[in-house]
C-alpha positions in Angstrom: 0.0 0.0 0.0 1.3 3.5 -0.9 1.7 6.4 1.5 -0.6 8.7 -0.7 -3.8 7.0 -1.6 -7.5 7.7 -2.2 -7.1 10.5 -4.7 -4.8 11.9 -7.4 -1.6 13.4 -6.0 0.9 15.5 -7.9 4.0 16.4 -6.0 5.3 19.9 -6.9 8.7 19.6 -5.2 11.2 16.7 -4.9 14.9 16.4 -5.3 17.9 14.5 -6.5 20.8 14.3 -4.1 23.7 14.6 -6.5 26.8 12.5 -6.4 30.1 14.4 -7.1 30.2 13.5 -10.8 26.7 14.7 -11.5 27.9 17.6 -13.7 31.2 16.3 -14.9 29.7 13.1 -16.3 27.7 15.2 -18.8 29.9 18.2 -19.4 31.5 19.4 -22.5 35.1 18.3 -22.5 36.2 22.0 -23.1 35.2 22.8 -19.5 37.7 22.1 -16.8 36.1 19.4 -14.5 37.5 21.2 -11.5 35.2 24.1 -12.3 32.2 21.8 -12.2 32.8 20.5 -8.7 29.6 20.4 -6.6 29.9 21.8 -3.1 27.8 19.8 -0.6 29.2 21.6 2.4 25.8 23.2 3.2 24.5 19.6 3.8 26.4 19.5 7.0 25.4 16.2 8.6 24.9 14.6 5.1 28.6 14.2 4.5 29.0 10.8 6.0 26.1 9.5 4.0 27.6 10.8 0.7 30.9 8.9 1.4 29.0 5.7 1.9 27.5 5.6 -1.6 29.9 7.7 -3.8 31.8 4.7 -5.1 28.9 2.4 -6.0 26.2 4.9 -6.9 23.7 2.9 -5.1 22.7 1.7 -1.6 24.1 -1.6 -0.3 21.8 -4.7 -0.7 21.2 -4.6 3.1 20.3 -0.9 3.1 18.0 -1.3 0.1 16.1 -4.1 1.8 15.8 -2.0 4.9 14.3 0.9 2.9 11.9 -1.2 0.9 10.6 -2.7 4.1 9.4 0.7 5.1 6.4 0.4 2.7 3.9 3.2 3.1 6.1 4.7 5.8 9.0 5.5 3.4 8.5 9.2 3.7 9.0 9.0 7.5 12.2 7.1 7.0 15.8 8.2 6.3 16.2 11.4 4.4 18.9 13.0 2.2 21.5 10.6 0.7 20.2 7.8 2.9 16.7 7.9 1.3 15.5 5.5 -1.3 15.8 7.0 -4.8 17.8 10.0 -3.6 20.5 9.6 -6.3 19.8 6.3 -8.1 17.1 6.5 -10.8 16.1 2.9 -10.6 15.6 3.2 -6.9 13.6 6.4 -7.5 11.0 4.5 -9.4 10.6 2.1 -6.5 10.4 5.1 -4.1 7.6 6.7 -6.2 5.6 3.4 -6.2 5.8 3.4 -2.4 5.0 7.1 -2.1 2.0 6.9 -4.4 2.4 10.2 -6.2 1.2 10.2 -9.7 3.5 13.0 -10.9 6.6 14.4 -9.3 8.5 17.6 -10.1 12.2 16.9 -9.7 14.8 19.5 -8.8 18.5 19.1 -8.2 19.9 20.1 -4.8 23.4 21.4 -5.1 24.4 21.5 -8.7 22.3 24.5 -10.0 24.4 26.8 -7.9 27.4 26.1 -10.2 25.5 27.6 -13.1 23.5 30.3 -11.2 26.6 31.8 -9.5 29.3 31.2 -12.2 31.8 33.9 -12.7 31.7 33.9 -16.5 29.2 33.2 -19.2 30.9 30.1 -20.6 30.9 28.3 -17.2 27.4 29.5 -16.5 25.8 28.0 -19.6 28.2 25.1 -19.8 27.3 24.1 -16.2 23.6 24.6 -17.1 23.9 22.3 -20.1 25.6 19.6 -18.0 23.0 19.9 -15.3 20.1 19.6 -17.8 21.6 16.5 -19.5 22.0 14.9 -16.0 18.5 15.7 -15.1 17.1 14.3 -18.3 19.1 11.1 -17.7 17.8 10.7 -14.2 14.1 11.4 -15.1 13.9 10.0 -18.6 12.9 6.4 -17.8 9.9 7.1 -15.6 7.1 9.2 -17.1 5.9 10.2 -13.6 9.1 12.2 -13.1 9.1 15.8 -14.5 12.7 17.0 -14.6 13.4 20.6 -14.0 16.1 22.3 -16.2 18.3 25.2 -15.0 18.6 28.3 -17.2 20.1 31.6 -16.1 18.8 34.6 -18.0 22.0 36.7 -17.8 22.5 36.3 -21.6 19.1 36.2 -23.4 20.4 34.6 -26.6 22.2 31.8 -24.8 19.2 31.3 -22.6 17.1 30.7 -25.7 19.7 28.4 -27.1 19.7 26.4 -23.9 15.9 26.3 -23.8 15.9 24.7 -27.3 18.2 22.0 -25.9 16.0 21.5 -22.9 13.0 20.8 -25.2 15.1 18.2 -27.0 16.0 16.6 -23.7 12.3 16.3 -22.7 12.5 18.2 -19.5 9.2 19.6 -18.3 10.0 22.9 -16.5 12.8 25.5 -16.2 14.3 26.8 -13.0 15.3 30.4 -13.2 17.3 32.2 -10.5 15.2 34.9 -8.8 17.6 37.8 -9.2 18.2 40.4 -11.8 19.0 38.9 -15.2 22.5 40.2 -15.5 21.9 43.9 -15.7 18.3 43.5 -16.8 14.9 43.3 -15.2 13.1 40.0 -16.0 10.7 42.2 -17.9 13.3 43.6 -20.2 12.5 43.7 -23.9 15.5 41.4 -24.6 13.9 38.7 -22.6 10.5 38.7 -24.2 11.5 36.2 -26.8 12.5 33.8 -24.0 9.2 34.1 -22.2 7.4 33.7 -25.5 9.2 30.4 -26.1 8.2 29.1 -22.7 4.6 30.1 -23.2 4.4 28.6 -26.7 5.9 25.3 -25.5 3.6 25.3 -22.4 6.7 24.7 -20.2 6.5 26.6 -16.9 9.3 28.4 -15.3 10.1 27.7 -11.6 11.6 29.8 -8.8 13.0 27.7 -6.1 14.9 28.2 -2.8 18.6 28.3 -3.7 18.0 30.4 -6.8 19.5 33.4 -4.8 21.6 33.5 -1.7 19.8 31.8 1.3 21.3 33.9 4.0 21.2 37.5 5.0 24.3 39.6 5.1 26.5 38.8 8.1 25.8 42.1 9.8 22.3 40.9 10.7 23.8 37.9 12.6 26.3 40.0 14.6 25.0 40.2 18.1 28.2 39.9 20.0 27.3 36.3 20.8 28.3 33.1 18.8 26.6 32.9 15.5 24.3 29.9 15.3 24.9 27.2 12.8 22.1 26.2 10.4 19.9 23.3 11.5 21.8 20.8 9.2 25.1 21.8 10.8 26.7 22.9 7.6 26.6 26.6 8.3 25.4 27.6 4.9 21.7 26.8 5.1 18.7 28.7 6.4 18.6 30.0 10.0 15.8 31.7 11.9 16.6 35.2 10.8 17.1 34.2 7.2 13.5 33.0 7.1 12.3 36.5 7.8 13.4 37.6 4.3 13.6 34.4 2.3 10.6 35.3 0.2 11.6 38.9 -0.5 13.6 38.2 -3.6 11.0 35.8 -5.2 8.3 38.3 -4.4 10.3 41.1 -6.0 10.9 38.9 -9.1 7.2 37.9 -9.4 6.0 41.4 -8.8 8.4 42.7 -11.4 7.1 40.2 -14.0 3.6 41.4 -13.4 4.3 45.2 -13.3 6.6 45.0 -16.3 3.7 43.4 -18.2 5.3 40.0 -18.9 2.3 38.0 -17.8 -0.1 40.2 -19.7 2.0 40.0 -22.9 2.3 36.2 -22.6 -1.0 34.9 -21.2 -0.1 31.3 -21.8 3.1 31.7 -19.6 2.9 29.6 -16.4 5.1 29.5 -13.4 5.6 28.0 -10.0 7.2 29.4 -6.8 8.5 26.4 -5.0 9.9 25.8 -1.5 9.7 29.5 -0.7 6.6 29.3 1.4 3.3 30.9 0.6 2.0 32.7 3.7 3.2 35.9 2.1 1.1 35.4 -1.1 -2.3 36.9 0.0 -0.6 40.1 1.2 1.4 40.3 -2.1 -1.7 40.1 -4.2 -3.3 43.0 -2.2 -0.1 45.1 -2.4 0.4 44.6 -6.1 -3.2 45.6 -6.8 -2.7 48.8 -4.8 0.6 49.6 -6.5 -0.9 49.1 -10.0 -3.9 51.3 -9.2 -1.9 54.2 -7.6 1.2 54.3 -9.7 -0.6 53.8 -13.0 -1.0 57.6 -13.1 2.8 58.1 -13.5 4.1 54.8 -15.0 3.0 53.7 -18.6 3.6 50.0 -18.0 1.1 50.0 -15.1 -1.4 52.1 -17.0 -1.2 49.5 -19.8 -2.3 46.6 -17.4 -5.7 45.5 -18.5 -6.2 43.1 -15.6 -5.4 43.4 -12.0 -2.2 41.8 -10.8 -4.0 39.5 -8.4 -6.1 38.1 -11.3 -3.0 37.6 -13.5 -1.2 35.8 -10.8 -4.2 33.6 -10.0 -4.5 32.6 -13.7 -0.8 32.0 -14.3 1.2 31.3 -11.2 1.3 28.7 -8.4 2.9 28.5 -5.0 3.9 25.7 -2.5 3.2 26.3 1.1 5.6 24.9 3.7 3.9 22.0 5.7 4.0 24.1 8.9 2.0 26.9 7.2 -1.8 27.2 7.3 -2.8 26.7 3.7 -6.4 26.8 4.7 -6.0 30.3 6.0 -4.2 31.3 2.8 -7.1 30.1 0.7 -9.6 32.0 2.9 -7.5 35.2 2.3 -7.1 34.6 -1.4 -8.4 31.6 -3.4 -7.9 27.9 -3.9 -6.3 28.1 -7.3 -3.0 29.3 -6.1 -1.5 26.6 -4.0 0.2 23.2 -4.6 0.9 20.1 -2.6 4.6 19.2 -2.3 6.6 16.7 -0.3 10.2 17.9 -0.8 11.3 14.3 -0.8 14.0 13.3 0.1 14.8 16.5 1.9 14.0 16.5 5.6 12.5 20.0 5.3 9.3 18.4 3.9 8.6 16.6 7.1 7.8 13.0 7.8 4.1 13.3 7.2 3.3 16.2 4.9 -0.1 14.9 3.9 -1.1 14.7 7.6 -0.1 18.3 8.2 -1.8 19.7 5.1 -5.0 17.6 5.7 -5.3 19.2 9.2 -4.9 22.7 7.7 -7.5 21.9 5.0 -10.1 20.4 7.4 -13.6 21.6 6.4 -12.9 22.5 2.8 -14.9 20.7 0.1 -13.7 18.1 -2.5 -13.1 20.7 -5.2 -10.6 22.6 -3.1 -8.8 19.4 -2.1 -8.6 18.3 -5.7 -7.2 21.6 -6.7 -4.5 21.5 -4.0 -3.4 18.0 -4.4 -3.5 17.7 -8.2 -5.6 20.1 -10.4 -3.5 23.3 -9.8 -0.4 21.3 -10.7 -2.0 20.2 -13.9 -3.1 23.7 -14.7 0.5 24.9 -14.3 1.5 22.6 -17.1 -1.3 23.7 -19.5 
């Protein structure tokens, strides 16, 4: 019996835990392999688990038997590199059978940072190409897995070229870093052809935690007392104060897309904001509507908006709440078309019973709202 049962479940967030050669195995030989090294230091306590599997690329026979024996409790079992299907694609199919999700969006964990934060364009797009080939290899044998490509938008022409390769690879979504696109707004004229390609292909873009620096500047942590480590022990992950502002950059990116007219110019464009929480979304909708109304008197782009920002976002964008957030209250403050179920498997942040926590939050809502949250909004995001 599977963990998720009784209805259709589409999981909007899951991950690969990359092995060290994840990028180098698929990279162009012109790129120095040392420049494609993946740092897993932010994983902290995960380091020992990596060492145990790096040579074989799979769990031991004994460990695999132990994981398979968990049955419908797999999601409550080991996480990270110790989880079933964390880095081995054949094991991932077994894990998906046990989890019971009918579709699963799959992101990498560490490797996109090599492309998103590269010092030069050749490394940026070379690392993106290697990442996308590796994702296609991992997800290509199971139609339930929807692999997410990585494409920085710093160079619009190279971004379009990479998107054409992504289509050939069969990946189903595109992760974009939520920061300025080089020296451009994401609503810059130079990027309109890229958004048009995504809209035409009905391939949604994704913003995801890790698409911009996770931590606030060090000054905010300077209290004269020891600086706390992150909860994984790696020192580079999210701490309490970082959670205050984690959504600021994605909110700015989304708001800019709306106010620059990108969603209006490309009504078939769809997008997801993943693992960045969603409690901030109802307030964002109200704020953007107010901004568009007040500043339309002085800003031509806002005067040109034919539809309120809240309506555009409801039609075209989706968000994943954290399991500790009250998605029911978000729906009451906005609507039930905006939010998506996600497990974050095999990351521990997703919890050991996400369905239980979401079901508690959604108690009292009707079947249409539940269907939308667990599956239909996900399907809408993919056209």
